[in-house]
MOPAC internal coordinates of N, CA, C and O (Angstrom, degrees):
PM7 1SCF
backbone

  N    0.0000 0     0.00 0     0.00 0    0    0    0
  C    1.4515 1     0.00 0     0.00 0    1    0    0
  C    1.5329 1   108.99 1     0.00 0    2    1    0
  O    1.2310 1   120.30 1   -39.48 1    3    2    1
  N    1.3120 1   117.04 1   140.52 1    3    2    1
  C    1.4589 1   122.90 1   179.47 1    5    3    2
  C    1.5343 1   109.39 1   -72.22 1    6    5    3
  O    1.2310 1   119.39 1   -57.21 1    7    6    5
  N    1.3509 1   118.77 1   122.79 1    7    6    5
  C    1.4643 1   120.18 1  -177.61 1    9    7    6
  C    1.5264 1   114.04 1   -69.43 1   10    9    7
  O    1.2310 1   119.83 1   169.40 1   11   10    9
  N    1.3353 1   117.94 1   -10.60 1   11   10    9
  C    1.4584 1   120.38 1   179.84 1   13   11   10
  C    1.5313 1   112.32 1  -103.30 1   14   13   11
  O    1.2310 1   119.80 1   178.78 1   15   14   13
  N    1.3423 1   117.98 1    -1.22 1   15   14   13
  C    1.4685 1   119.96 1   179.36 1   17   15   14
  C    1.5250 1   109.97 1   -78.97 1   18   17   15
  O    1.2310 1   120.95 1   -38.47 1   19   18   17
  N    1.3085 1   115.80 1   141.53 1   19   18   17
  C    1.4601 1   120.86 1   178.37 1   21   19   18
  C    1.5168 1   114.42 1    79.69 1   22   21   19
  O    1.2310 1   120.00 1  -170.85 1   23   22   21
  N    1.3249 1   117.60 1     9.15 1   23   22   21
  C    1.4677 1   121.64 1   179.33 1   25   23   22
  C    1.5240 1   107.42 1  -114.93 1   26   25   23
  O    1.2310 1   120.41 1   -55.94 1   27   26   25
  N    1.3436 1   116.83 1   124.06 1   27   26   25
  C    1.4656 1   119.10 1  -175.93 1   29   27   26
  C    1.5243 1   113.89 1  -101.23 1   30   29   27
  O    1.2310 1   119.38 1  -177.70 1   31   30   29
  N    1.3213 1   118.79 1     2.30 1   31   30   29
  C    1.4700 1   123.56 1   175.19 1   33   31   30
  C    1.5190 1   113.50 1    55.99 1   34   33   31
  O    1.2310 1   119.69 1  -136.27 1   35   34   33
  N    1.3172 1   118.19 1    43.73 1   35   34   33
  C    1.4577 1   121.13 1   173.38 1   37   35   34
  C    1.5211 1   108.70 1  -109.75 1   38   37   35
  O    1.2310 1   121.04 1   -31.58 1   39   38   37
  N    1.3111 1   115.62 1   148.42 1   39   38   37
  C    1.4571 1   120.79 1  -179.49 1   41   39   38
  C    1.5231 1   108.65 1   -78.40 1   42   41   39
  O    1.2310 1   120.71 1   -50.10 1   43   42   41
  N    1.3366 1   116.25 1   129.90 1   43   42   41
  C    1.4689 1   121.83 1  -177.31 1   45   43   42
  C    1.5276 1   109.66 1  -123.56 1   46   45   43
  O    1.2310 1   121.27 1   -21.76 1   47   46   45
  N    1.3213 1   115.17 1   158.24 1   47   46   45
  C    1.4579 1   121.84 1   177.66 1   49   47   46
  C    1.5277 1   106.78 1  -122.62 1   50   49   47
  O    1.2310 1   120.50 1   -69.45 1   51   50   49
  N    1.3312 1   116.64 1   110.55 1   51   50   49
  C    1.4567 1   121.56 1  -179.64 1   53   51   50
  C    1.5213 1   107.90 1  -119.60 1   54   53   51
  O    1.2310 1   120.33 1   -70.50 1   55   54   53
  N    1.3176 1   116.98 1   109.50 1   55   54   53
  C    1.4623 1   121.26 1   177.82 1   57   55   54
  C    1.5195 1   113.68 1    59.19 1   58   57   55
  O    1.2310 1   119.82 1  -145.00 1   59   58   57
  N    1.3128 1   117.95 1    35.00 1   59   58   57
  C    1.4628 1   121.76 1   179.40 1   61   59   58
  C    1.5182 1   113.81 1    90.01 1   62   61   59
  O    1.2310 1   119.46 1   169.41 1   63   62   61
  N    1.3407 1   118.63 1   -10.59 1   63   62   61
  C    1.4634 1   121.98 1   176.39 1   65   63   62
  C    1.5217 1   108.83 1   -91.24 1   66   65   63
  O    1.2310 1   120.79 1   -58.08 1   67   66   65
  N    1.3177 1   116.10 1   121.92 1   67   66   65
  C    1.4573 1   121.31 1   178.99 1   69   67   66
  C    1.5236 1   107.77 1  -103.90 1   70   69   67
  O    1.2310 1   120.49 1   -55.98 1   71   70   69
  N    1.3266 1   116.67 1   124.02 1   71   70   69
  C    1.4587 1   120.51 1  -178.27 1   73   71   70
  C    1.5245 1   109.76 1  -155.53 1   74   73   71
  O    1.2310 1   121.27 1    -9.43 1   75   74   73
  N    1.3218 1   115.17 1   170.57 1   75   74   73
  C    1.4531 1   121.81 1   172.98 1   77   75   74
  C    1.5188 1   107.47 1  -121.35 1   78   77   75
  O    1.2310 1   120.74 1   -55.02 1   79   78   77
  N    1.3319 1   116.18 1   124.98 1   79   78   77
  C    1.4670 1   120.40 1   178.12 1   81   79   78
  C    1.5212 1   107.41 1   -77.77 1   82   81   79
  O    1.2310 1   120.00 1   -67.18 1   83   82   81
  N    1.3299 1   117.60 1   112.82 1   83   82   81
  C    1.4552 1   122.04 1  -173.93 1   85   83   82
  C    1.5245 1   111.83 1   -97.96 1   86   85   83
  O    1.2310 1   120.06 1   145.18 1   87   86   85
  N    1.3425 1   117.48 1   -34.82 1   87   86   85
  C    1.4651 1   122.59 1  -177.61 1   89   87   86
  C    1.5194 1   108.40 1  -126.49 1   90   89   87
  O    1.2310 1   120.32 1   -37.95 1   91   90   89
  N    1.3197 1   117.00 1   142.05 1   91   90   89
  C    1.4579 1   122.81 1   179.23 1   93   91   90
  C    1.5329 1   109.50 1   -77.05 1   94   93   91
  O    1.2310 1   119.32 1   -67.80 1   95   94   93
  N    1.3418 1   118.90 1   112.20 1   95   94   93
  C    1.4651 1   119.99 1  -178.05 1   97   95   94
  C    1.5253 1   113.47 1   -67.38 1   98   97   95
  O    1.2310 1   119.59 1   161.12 1   99   98   97
  N    1.3355 1   118.38 1   -18.88 1   99   98   97
  C    1.4670 1   120.69 1   179.76 1  101   99   98
  C    1.5309 1   111.78 1   -70.34 1  102  101   99
  O    1.2310 1   119.55 1   167.56 1  103  102  101
  N    1.3178 1   118.47 1   -12.44 1  103  102  101
  C    1.4579 1   121.90 1  -179.97 1  105  103  102
  C    1.5251 1   112.11 1   -82.66 1  106  105  103
  O    1.2310 1   119.52 1   176.37 1  107  106  105
  N    1.3153 1   118.52 1    -3.63 1  107  106  105
  C    1.4627 1   122.17 1  -175.42 1  109  107  106
  C    1.5265 1   110.69 1  -127.80 1  110  109  107
  O    1.2310 1   120.95 1   -33.60 1  111  110  109
  N    1.3041 1   115.79 1   146.40 1  111  110  109
  C    1.4705 1   122.60 1   172.70 1  113  111  110
  C    1.5218 1   107.96 1  -138.94 1  114  113  111
  O    1.2310 1   120.52 1   -23.93 1  115  114  113
  N    1.3309 1   116.61 1   156.07 1  115  114  113
  C    1.4609 1   120.35 1   175.30 1  117  115  114
  C    1.5270 1   109.29 1   -68.32 1  118  117  115
  O    1.2310 1   119.59 1   -40.69 1  119  118  117
  N    1.3438 1   118.39 1   139.31 1  119  118  117
  C    1.4678 1   119.63 1   176.55 1  121  119  118
  C    1.5356 1   109.76 1   -71.59 1  122  121  119
  O    1.2310 1   120.10 1   -20.02 1  123  122  121
  N    1.3188 1   117.42 1   159.98 1  123  122  121
  C    1.4605 1   119.21 1   176.36 1  125  123  122
  C    1.5276 1   110.87 1   -58.68 1  126  125  123
  O    1.2310 1   120.74 1   -28.56 1  127  126  125
  N    1.3157 1   116.20 1   151.44 1  127  126  125
  C    1.4740 1   121.22 1  -178.49 1  129  127  126
  C    1.5260 1   110.76 1   -56.00 1  130  129  127
  O    1.2310 1   121.16 1   -45.26 1  131  130  129
  N    1.3304 1   115.39 1   134.74 1  131  130  129
  C    1.4648 1   121.34 1   177.60 1  133  131  130
  C    1.5154 1   114.44 1    82.76 1  134  133  131
  O    1.2310 1   119.51 1  -173.60 1  135  134  133
  N    1.3360 1   118.54 1     6.40 1  135  134  133
  C    1.4633 1   120.95 1   178.83 1  137  135  134
  C    1.5268 1   109.71 1  -124.44 1  138  137  135
  O    1.2310 1   121.61 1   -15.97 1  139  138  137
  N    1.3189 1   114.53 1   164.03 1  139  138  137
  C    1.4570 1   120.89 1   176.51 1  141  139  138
  C    1.5232 1   108.76 1   -94.68 1  142  141  139
  O    1.2310 1   120.41 1   -27.34 1  143  142  141
  N    1.3109 1   116.82 1   152.66 1  143  142  141
  C    1.4588 1   121.16 1   176.84 1  145  143  142
  C    1.5163 1   111.27 1   -78.16 1  146  145  143
  O    1.2310 1   120.14 1    -2.47 1  147  146  145
  N    1.3131 1   117.34 1   177.53 1  147  146  145
  C    1.4619 1   122.11 1  -178.38 1  149  147  146
  C    1.5242 1   112.46 1  -107.13 1  150  149  147
  O    1.2310 1   120.07 1  -175.11 1  151  150  149
  N    1.3082 1   117.48 1     4.89 1  151  150  149
  C    1.4520 1   120.80 1  -179.59 1  153  151  150
  C    1.5305 1   109.41 1   -75.09 1  154  153  151
  O    1.2310 1   119.56 1   -51.46 1  155  154  153
  N    1.3458 1   118.45 1   128.54 1  155  154  153
  C    1.4676 1   119.75 1  -176.48 1  157  155  154
  C    1.5264 1   112.68 1   -73.45 1  158  157  155
  O    1.2310 1   121.48 1   -27.96 1  159  158  157
  N    1.3040 1   114.77 1   152.04 1  159  158  157
  C    1.4628 1   120.38 1   175.03 1  161  159  158
  C    1.5290 1   108.48 1   -68.14 1  162  161  159
  O    1.2310 1   120.60 1   -44.98 1  163  162  161
  N    1.3419 1   116.45 1   135.02 1  163  162  161
  C    1.4667 1   122.71 1  -179.24 1  165  163  162
  C    1.5309 1   112.15 1    56.10 1  166  165  163
  O    1.2310 1   120.34 1  -146.96 1  167  166  165
  N    1.3120 1   116.96 1    33.04 1  167  166  165
  C    1.4529 1   120.86 1  -177.26 1  169  167  166
  C    1.5179 1   114.45 1   -86.97 1  170  169  167
  O    1.2310 1   120.06 1   172.77 1  171  170  169
  N    1.3332 1   117.49 1    -7.23 1  171  170  169
  C    1.4583 1   120.51 1  -175.83 1  173  171  170
  C    1.5218 1   109.38 1  -131.56 1  174  173  171
  O    1.2310 1   120.97 1   -32.71 1  175  174  173
  N    1.3042 1   115.74 1   147.29 1  175  174  173
  C    1.4692 1   120.68 1  -178.73 1  177  175  174
  C    1.5205 1   110.22 1  -114.60 1  178  177  175
  O    1.2310 1   121.66 1   -37.86 1  179  178  177
  N    1.3173 1   114.42 1   142.14 1  179  178  177
  C    1.4566 1   121.07 1   176.28 1  181  179  178
  C    1.5139 1   110.03 1   -90.79 1  182  181  179
  O    1.2310 1   120.59 1    12.38 1  183  182  181
  N    1.3238 1   116.49 1  -167.62 1  183  182  181
  C    1.4625 1   120.29 1   179.86 1  185  183  182
  C    1.5307 1   111.46 1   -63.71 1  186  185  183
  O    1.2310 1   120.77 1   -33.67 1  187  186  185
  N    1.3017 1   116.13 1   146.33 1  187  186  185
  C    1.4572 1   120.69 1   179.57 1  189  187  186
  C    1.5263 1   111.79 1   -78.37 1  190  189  187
  O    1.2310 1   121.04 1   -10.30 1  191  190  189
  N    1.3196 1   115.62 1   169.70 1  191  190  189
  C    1.4591 1   121.87 1   179.37 1  193  191  190
  C    1.5189 1   108.41 1  -122.22 1  194  193  191
  O    1.2310 1   120.52 1   -49.08 1  195  194  193
  N    1.3265 1   116.60 1   130.92 1  195  194  193
  C    1.4592 1   121.56 1   174.96 1  197  195  194
  C    1.5216 1   107.41 1  -146.09 1  198  197  195
  O    1.2310 1   120.93 1   -39.92 1  199  198  197
  N    1.3100 1   115.83 1   140.08 1  199  198  197
  C    1.4509 1   120.45 1  -176.44 1  201  199  198
  C    1.5241 1   108.25 1  -153.50 1  202  201  199
  O    1.2310 1   120.12 1   -46.80 1  203  202  201
  N    1.3218 1   117.38 1   133.20 1  203  202  201
  C    1.4611 1   121.87 1   175.98 1  205  203  202
  C    1.5210 1   107.18 1  -119.55 1  206  205  203
  O    1.2310 1   120.75 1   -60.63 1  207  206  205
  N    1.3231 1   116.18 1   119.37 1  207  206  205
  C    1.4592 1   122.42 1   176.72 1  209  207  206
  C    1.5272 1   108.09 1  -109.90 1  210  209  207
  O    1.2310 1   120.84 1   -30.91 1  211  210  209
  N    1.3281 1   116.00 1   149.09 1  211  210  209
  C    1.4603 1   120.89 1  -176.86 1  213  211  210
  C    1.5200 1   108.56 1  -143.01 1  214  213  211
  O    1.2310 1   120.33 1   -39.51 1  215  214  213
  N    1.3259 1   116.98 1   140.49 1  215  214  213
  C    1.4624 1   119.48 1   176.88 1  217  215  214
  C    1.5250 1   110.21 1  -141.90 1  218  217  215
  O    1.2310 1   121.68 1   -28.57 1  219  218  217
  N    1.3363 1   114.40 1   151.43 1  219  218  217
  C    1.4588 1   122.61 1   175.74 1  221  219  218
  C    1.5285 1   106.18 1  -127.31 1  222  221  219
  O    1.2310 1   120.74 1   -48.63 1  223  222  221
  N    1.3251 1   116.20 1   131.37 1  223  222  221
  C    1.4627 1   121.90 1  -177.73 1  225  223  222
  C    1.5217 1   109.01 1  -125.48 1  226  225  223
  O    1.2310 1   120.74 1   -46.72 1  227  226  225
  N    1.3430 1   116.18 1   133.28 1  227  226  225
  C    1.4665 1   121.37 1   177.54 1  229  227  226
  C    1.5241 1   108.11 1  -126.78 1  230  229  227
  O    1.2310 1   120.45 1   -61.57 1  231  230  229
  N    1.3298 1   116.74 1   118.43 1  231  230  229
  C    1.4630 1   122.58 1   176.67 1  233  231  230
  C    1.5276 1   108.86 1   -97.79 1  234  233  231
  O    1.2310 1   120.64 1   -50.47 1  235  234  233
  N    1.3251 1   116.38 1   129.53 1  235  234  233
  C    1.4628 1   121.84 1   179.57 1  237  235  234
  C    1.5285 1   109.00 1  -124.88 1  238  237  235
  O    1.2310 1   119.54 1   -61.80 1  239  238  237
  N    1.3320 1   118.49 1   118.20 1  239  238  237
  C    1.4706 1   119.55 1   178.42 1  241  239  238
  C    1.5389 1   111.17 1   -70.95 1  242  241  239
  O    1.2310 1   121.28 1   -43.99 1  243  242  241
  N    1.3310 1   115.15 1   136.01 1  243  242  241
  C    1.4641 1   121.09 1   176.43 1  245  243  242
  C    1.5232 1   109.03 1  -103.23 1  246  245  243
  O    1.2310 1   120.60 1   128.70 1  247  246  245
  N    1.3170 1   116.45 1   -51.30 1  247  246  245
  C    1.4598 1   122.84 1   171.63 1  249  247  246
  C    1.5206 1   106.49 1  -131.63 1  250  249  247
  O    1.2310 1   121.24 1     8.71 1  251  250  249
  N    1.3410 1   115.23 1  -171.29 1  251  250  249
  C    1.4646 1   118.99 1  -179.10 1  253  251  250
  C    1.5285 1   111.65 1   -64.17 1  254  253  251
  O    1.2310 1   120.09 1   145.19 1  255  254  253
  N    1.3307 1   117.43 1   -34.81 1  255  254  253
  C    1.4651 1   121.46 1  -176.58 1  257  255  254
  C    1.5223 1   113.83 1  -105.68 1  258  257  255
  O    1.2310 1   119.56 1   167.49 1  259  258  257
  N    1.2993 1   118.44 1   -12.51 1  259  258  257
  C    1.4659 1   121.72 1  -174.88 1  261  259  258
  C    1.5235 1   109.77 1  -117.18 1  262  261  259
  O    1.2310 1   121.38 1   -44.85 1  263  262  261
  N    1.3364 1   114.97 1   135.15 1  263  262  261
  C    1.4623 1   119.18 1   174.62 1  265  263  262
  C    1.5198 1   109.65 1  -140.39 1  266  265  263
  O    1.2310 1   121.41 1   -24.11 1  267  266  265
  N    1.3184 1   114.91 1   155.89 1  267  266  265
  C    1.4612 1   121.00 1   177.22 1  269  267  266
  C    1.5273 1   107.94 1  -106.34 1  270  269  267
  O    1.2310 1   121.60 1   -40.20 1  271  270  269
  N    1.3046 1   114.54 1   139.80 1  271  270  269
  C    1.4623 1   119.79 1   179.10 1  273  271  270
  C    1.5281 1   108.42 1  -121.55 1  274  273  271
  O    1.2310 1   120.73 1   -58.27 1  275  274  273
  N    1.3302 1   116.21 1   121.73 1  275  274  273
  C    1.4581 1   121.76 1   176.75 1  277  275  274
  C    1.5208 1   107.76 1  -106.28 1  278  277  275
  O    1.2310 1   120.73 1   -49.35 1  279  278  277
  N    1.3388 1   116.21 1   130.65 1  279  278  277
  C    1.4679 1   121.64 1  -176.86 1  281  279  278
  C    1.5233 1   110.61 1  -127.27 1  282  281  279
  O    1.2310 1   120.98 1   -40.17 1  283  282  281
  N    1.3144 1   115.73 1   139.83 1  283  282  281
  C    1.4639 1   123.08 1   168.48 1  285  283  282
  C    1.5218 1   105.68 1  -122.34 1  286  285  283
  O    1.2310 1   120.91 1   -58.86 1  287  286  285
  N    1.3358 1   115.87 1   121.14 1  287  286  285
  C    1.4604 1   120.38 1  -179.25 1  289  287  286
  C    1.5273 1   108.86 1  -120.76 1  290  289  287
  O    1.2310 1   120.55 1   -51.19 1  291  290  289
  N    1.3168 1   116.55 1   128.81 1  291  290  289
  C    1.4624 1   123.31 1  -179.64 1  293  291  290
  C    1.5233 1   107.81 1  -115.15 1  294  293  291
  O    1.2310 1   120.74 1   -56.87 1  295  294  293
  N    1.3184 1   116.20 1   123.13 1  295  294  293
  C    1.4599 1   121.57 1  -178.83 1  297  295  294
  C    1.5225 1   109.30 1  -109.75 1  298  297  295
  O    1.2310 1   120.53 1   -41.73 1  299  298  297
  N    1.3356 1   116.60 1   138.27 1  299  298  297
  C    1.4670 1   123.99 1  -175.93 1  301  299  298
  C    1.5332 1   109.06 1    53.16 1  302  301  299
  O    1.2310 1   121.42 1  -121.48 1  303  302  301
  N    1.3000 1   114.89 1    58.52 1  303  302  301
  C    1.4640 1   124.06 1  -172.97 1  305  303  302
  C    1.5330 1   113.30 1   -50.46 1  306  305  303
  O    1.2310 1   119.63 1   139.65 1  307  306  305
  N    1.3316 1   118.31 1   -40.35 1  307  306  305
  C    1.4605 1   121.49 1  -176.84 1  309  307  306
  C    1.5263 1   112.32 1   -95.65 1  310  309  307
  O    1.2310 1   120.23 1  -170.41 1  311  310  309
  N    1.3267 1   117.17 1     9.59 1  311  310  309
  C    1.4710 1   124.30 1   174.78 1  313  311  310
  C    1.5309 1   112.46 1    52.83 1  314  313  311
  O    1.2310 1   120.43 1  -133.59 1  315  314  313
  N    1.3283 1   116.78 1    46.41 1  315  314  313
  C    1.4620 1   121.86 1   178.42 1  317  315  314
  C    1.5236 1   109.41 1   -78.33 1  318  317  315
  O    1.2310 1   120.11 1   -44.39 1  319  318  317
  N    1.3203 1   117.40 1   135.61 1  319  318  317
  C    1.4587 1   121.64 1   176.53 1  321  319  318
  C    1.5166 1   108.63 1   -80.03 1  322  321  319
  O    1.2310 1   120.02 1   -58.27 1  323  322  321
  N    1.3204 1   117.57 1   121.73 1  323  322  321
  C    1.4563 1   123.61 1   178.35 1  325  323  322
  C    1.5188 1   108.26 1  -110.79 1  326  325  323
  O    1.2310 1   120.99 1   -76.63 1  327  326  325
  N    1.3219 1   115.71 1   103.37 1  327  326  325
  C    1.4535 1   120.77 1  -176.19 1  329  327  326
  C    1.5178 1   111.99 1   -80.98 1  330  329  327
  O    1.2310 1   121.35 1   -29.77 1  331  330  329
  N    1.3352 1   115.03 1   150.23 1  331  330  329
  C    1.4583 1   121.46 1   175.69 1  333  331  330
  C    1.5290 1   109.32 1   -74.69 1  334  333  331
  O    1.2310 1   120.60 1   -10.12 1  335  334  333
  N    1.3062 1   116.45 1   169.88 1  335  334  333
  C    1.4505 1   122.24 1   178.04 1  337  335  334
  C    1.5239 1   110.23 1   -60.73 1  338  337  335
  O    1.2310 1   119.51 1   -43.15 1  339  338  337
  N    1.3363 1   118.55 1   136.85 1  339  338  337
  C    1.4611 1   119.76 1   179.54 1  341  339  338
  C    1.5249 1   112.35 1   -68.53 1  342  341  339
  O    1.2310 1   121.29 1   -20.45 1  343  342  341
  N    1.3177 1   115.13 1   159.55 1  343  342  341
  C    1.4585 1   121.31 1   179.32 1  345  343  342
  C    1.5232 1   110.20 1   -62.29 1  346  345  343
  O    1.2310 1   120.42 1   -44.68 1  347  346  345
  N    1.3234 1   116.80 1   135.32 1  347  346  345
  C    1.4621 1   121.19 1  -178.99 1  349  347  346
  C    1.5108 1   113.33 1  -107.95 1  350  349  347
  O    1.2310 1   119.77 1  -172.36 1  351  350  349
  N    1.3213 1   118.05 1     7.64 1  351  350  349
  C    1.4598 1   121.80 1  -179.84 1  353  351  350
  C    1.5210 1   109.07 1   -95.62 1  354  353  351
  O    1.2310 1   120.70 1   -53.53 1  355  354  353
  N    1.3479 1   116.26 1   126.47 1  355  354  353
  C    1.4602 1   119.38 1   179.35 1  357  355  354
  C    1.5190 1   110.01 1   -61.19 1  358  357  355
  O    1.2310 1   120.58 1   -47.03 1  359  358  357
  N    1.2981 1   116.50 1   132.97 1  359  358  357
  C    1.4577 1   122.85 1  -178.56 1  361  359  358
  C    1.5086 1   109.23 1   157.37 1  362  361  359
  O    1.2310 1   120.81 1    17.59 1  363  362  361
  N    1.3279 1   116.06 1  -162.41 1  363  362  361
  C    1.4649 1   119.71 1  -175.06 1  365  363  362
  C    1.5244 1   113.34 1   -68.71 1  366  365  363
  O    1.2310 1   119.59 1   156.43 1  367  366  365
  N    1.3380 1   118.39 1   -23.57 1  367  366  365
  C    1.4673 1   119.96 1  -178.72 1  369  367  366
  C    1.5274 1   112.39 1  -104.63 1  370  369  367
  O    1.2310 1   119.50 1  -166.50 1  371  370  369
  N    1.3285 1   118.56 1    13.50 1  371  370  369
  C    1.4616 1   121.18 1  -178.40 1  373  371  370
  C    1.5234 1   111.25 1   -60.86 1  374  373  371
  O    1.2310 1   120.40 1   -49.09 1  375  374  373
  N    1.3200 1   116.84 1   130.91 1  375  374  373
  C    1.4512 1   122.39 1   176.96 1  377  375  374
  C    1.5112 1   114.71 1    77.64 1  378  377  375
  O    1.2310 1   120.09 1  -170.39 1  379  378  377
  N    1.3450 1   117.43 1     9.61 1  379  378  377
  C    1.4628 1   120.58 1  -179.08 1  381  379  378
  C    1.5209 1   110.35 1  -101.05 1  382  381  379
  O    1.2310 1   120.97 1   -42.22 1  383  382  381
  N    1.3177 1   115.75 1   137.78 1  383  382  381
  C    1.4532 1   122.12 1   174.65 1  385  383  382
  C    1.5191 1   107.68 1  -112.18 1  386  385  383
  O    1.2310 1   120.65 1   -63.71 1  387  386  385
  N    1.3429 1   116.35 1   116.29 1  387  386  385
  C    1.4642 1   120.83 1  -174.48 1  389  387  386
  C    1.5290 1   113.00 1  -113.53 1  390  389  387
  O    1.2310 1   119.62 1   176.87 1  391  390  389
  N    1.3122 1   118.33 1    -3.13 1  391  390  389
  C    1.4633 1   121.97 1  -177.53 1  393  391  390
  C    1.5196 1   110.37 1  -128.26 1  394  393  391
  O    1.2310 1   121.33 1   -19.79 1  395  394  393
  N    1.3342 1   115.07 1   160.21 1  395  394  393
  C    1.4566 1   118.88 1   167.73 1  397  395  394
  C    1.5246 1   107.02 1   -86.74 1  398  397  395
  O    1.2310 1   120.59 1   -11.75 1  399  398  397
  N    1.3103 1   116.47 1   168.25 1  399  398  397
  C    1.4568 1   120.38 1  -177.38 1  401  399  398
  C    1.5211 1   110.61 1   -60.26 1  402  401  399
  O    1.2310 1   119.57 1   138.93 1  403  402  401
  N    1.3358 1   118.44 1   -41.07 1  403  402  401
  C    1.4670 1   121.34 1   179.79 1  405  403  402
  C    1.5179 1   112.53 1   -63.42 1  406  405  403
  O    1.2310 1   119.76 1   137.61 1  407  406  405
  N    1.3533 1   118.06 1   -42.39 1  407  406  405
  C    1.4650 1   120.91 1   177.34 1  409  407  406
  C    1.5132 1   110.65 1   -64.90 1  410  409  407
  O    1.2310 1   120.63 1   142.33 1  411  410  409
  N    1.3277 1   116.41 1   -37.67 1  411  410  409
  C    1.4588 1   121.76 1  -177.62 1  413  411  410
  C    1.5236 1   110.68 1   -62.09 1  414  413  411
  O    1.2310 1   120.18 1   143.47 1  415  414  413
  N    1.3341 1   117.27 1   -36.53 1  415  414  413
  C    1.4592 1   121.25 1  -178.89 1  417  415  414
  C    1.5262 1   112.92 1   -94.22 1  418  417  415
  O    1.2310 1   119.65 1  -171.54 1  419  418  417
  N    1.3138 1   118.28 1     8.46 1  419  418  417
  C    1.4581 1   121.50 1   171.93 1  421  419  418
  C    1.5139 1   116.62 1    84.73 1  422  421  419
  O    1.2310 1   119.35 1  -157.91 1  423  422  421
  N    1.3182 1   118.84 1    22.09 1  423  422  421
  C    1.4600 1   120.58 1   178.75 1  425  423  422
  C    1.5152 1   110.17 1  -129.16 1  426  425  423
  O    1.2310 1   119.59 1  -112.13 1  427  426  425
  N    1.3350 1   118.38 1    67.87 1  427  426  425
  C    1.4615 1   118.32 1  -177.80 1  429  427  426
  C    1.5254 1   112.23 1   -65.82 1  430  429  427
  O    1.2310 1   120.67 1   -41.77 1  431  430  429
  N    1.3230 1   116.32 1   138.23 1  431  430  429
  C    1.4567 1   121.40 1   177.66 1  433  431  430
  C    1.5080 1   115.09 1    95.02 1  434  433  431
  O    1.2310 1   120.36 1   153.04 1  435  434  433
  N    1.3335 1   116.92 1   -26.96 1  435  434  433
  C    1.4623 1   120.42 1   178.39 1  437  435  434
  C    1.5207 1   108.71 1  -134.72 1  438  437  435
  O    1.2310 1   120.49 1   -15.23 1  439  438  437
  N    1.3014 1   116.66 1   164.77 1  439  438  437
  C    1.4563 1   120.05 1   174.95 1  441  439  438
  C    1.5137 1   113.03 1    95.70 1  442  441  439
  O    1.2310 1   121.12 1     6.52 1  443  442  441
  N    1.3411 1   115.47 1  -173.48 1  443  442  441
  C    1.4597 1   119.85 1  -174.23 1  445  443  442
  C    1.5156 1   112.02 1   -67.27 1  446  445  443
  O    1.2310 1   120.73 1   -40.52 1  447  446  445
  N    1.3155 1   116.21 1   139.48 1  447  446  445
  C    1.4502 1   121.49 1   173.34 1  449  447  446
  C    1.5104 1   116.21 1    81.83 1  450  449  447
  O    1.2310 1   119.40 1  -176.02 1  451  450  449
  N    1.2975 1   118.75 1     3.98 1  451  450  449
  C    1.4637 1   120.19 1  -178.34 1  453  451  450
  C    1.5175 1   111.37 1   -84.82 1  454  453  451
  O    1.2310 1   120.97 1    -8.02 1  455  454  453
  N    1.3159 1   115.76 1   171.98 1  455  454  453
  C    1.4590 1   122.14 1   179.49 1  457  455  454
  C    1.5247 1   110.58 1   -65.10 1  458  457  455
  O    1.2310 1   121.05 1    -7.76 1  459  458  457
  N    1.3369 1   115.60 1   172.24 1  459  458  457
  C    1.4569 1   121.18 1   178.22 1  461  459  458
  C    1.5284 1   110.54 1   -53.93 1  462  461  459
  O    1.2310 1   120.76 1   -46.47 1  463  462  461
  N    1.3212 1   116.15 1   133.53 1  463  462  461
  C    1.4526 1   122.98 1   178.78 1  465  463  462
  C    1.5119 1   108.73 1  -136.72 1  466  465  463
  O    1.2310 1   120.50 1   -33.25 1  467  466  465
  N    1.3270 1   116.65 1   146.75 1  467  466  465
  C    1.4578 1   121.30 1   177.02 1  469  467  466
  C    1.5188 1   108.36 1  -130.10 1  470  469  467
  O    1.2310 1   120.77 1   -38.05 1  471  470  469
  N    1.3154 1   116.14 1   141.95 1  471  470  469
  C    1.4566 1   121.50 1  -178.99 1  473  471  470
  C    1.5220 1   108.77 1  -133.93 1  474  473  471
  O    1.2310 1   120.39 1   -47.97 1  475  474  473
  N    1.3206 1   116.86 1   132.03 1  475  474  473
  C    1.4554 1   123.28 1   175.96 1  477  475  474
  C    1.5181 1   107.72 1  -111.90 1  478  477  475
  O    1.2310 1   120.22 1   -38.82 1  479  478  477
  N    1.3348 1   117.19 1   141.18 1  479  478  477
  C    1.4535 1   120.27 1  -179.44 1  481  479  478
  C    1.5286 1   110.06 1  -145.97 1  482  481  479
  O    1.2310 1   121.52 1   -35.40 1  483  482  481
  N    1.3205 1   114.69 1   144.60 1  483  482  481
  C    1.4548 1   122.47 1   172.47 1  485  483  482
  C    1.5111 1   106.99 1  -125.27 1  486  485  483
  O    1.2310 1   120.75 1   -57.68 1  487  486  485
  N    1.3315 1   116.17 1   122.32 1  487  486  485
  C    1.4572 1   121.10 1  -174.55 1  489  487  486
  C    1.5245 1   108.62 1  -125.33 1  490  489  487
  O    1.2310 1   120.83 1   -45.72 1  491  490  489
  N    1.3119 1   116.02 1   134.28 1  491  490  489
  C    1.4678 1   122.00 1   174.98 1  493  491  490
  C    1.5271 1   107.44 1   -98.72 1  494  493  491
  O    1.2310 1   120.58 1   -57.93 1  495  494  493
  N    1.3218 1   116.50 1   122.07 1  495  494  493
  C    1.4693 1   122.21 1  -177.89 1  497  495  494
  C    1.5137 1   107.66 1  -111.42 1  498  497  495
  O    1.2310 1   120.87 1   -54.65 1  499  498  497
  N    1.3524 1   115.95 1   125.35 1  499  498  497
  C    1.4719 1   119.89 1   179.12 1  501  499  498
  C    1.5028 1   110.30 1  -137.64 1  502  501  499
  O    1.2310 1   120.10 1   180.00 1  503  502  501

């Protein structure tokens, strides 16, 4: 059975748990005791990652040796949701992705895969 059949990749809320069902758990069963399964290593792919960052920099001379630099940096410009790898343990959460990549690695709010972020900076260079 195709592990991606019957899965529509929409985010659902079940009893307060928000997740996206990425793989159909009905396509998998535990192998008999003492045997190996037939699922290939690296045979399945999770959600992809895409991110567009944009920055604008303006340098303004103050004196001959000193200048001010104003920066606007936009992270994840198109606000694409980048989901973490789905759960690979057979059970009720098998094939579900409940975090973004940034939450998965312990840096909510910043870092790869997070929501749109903007940063303004003023730097004095001498």
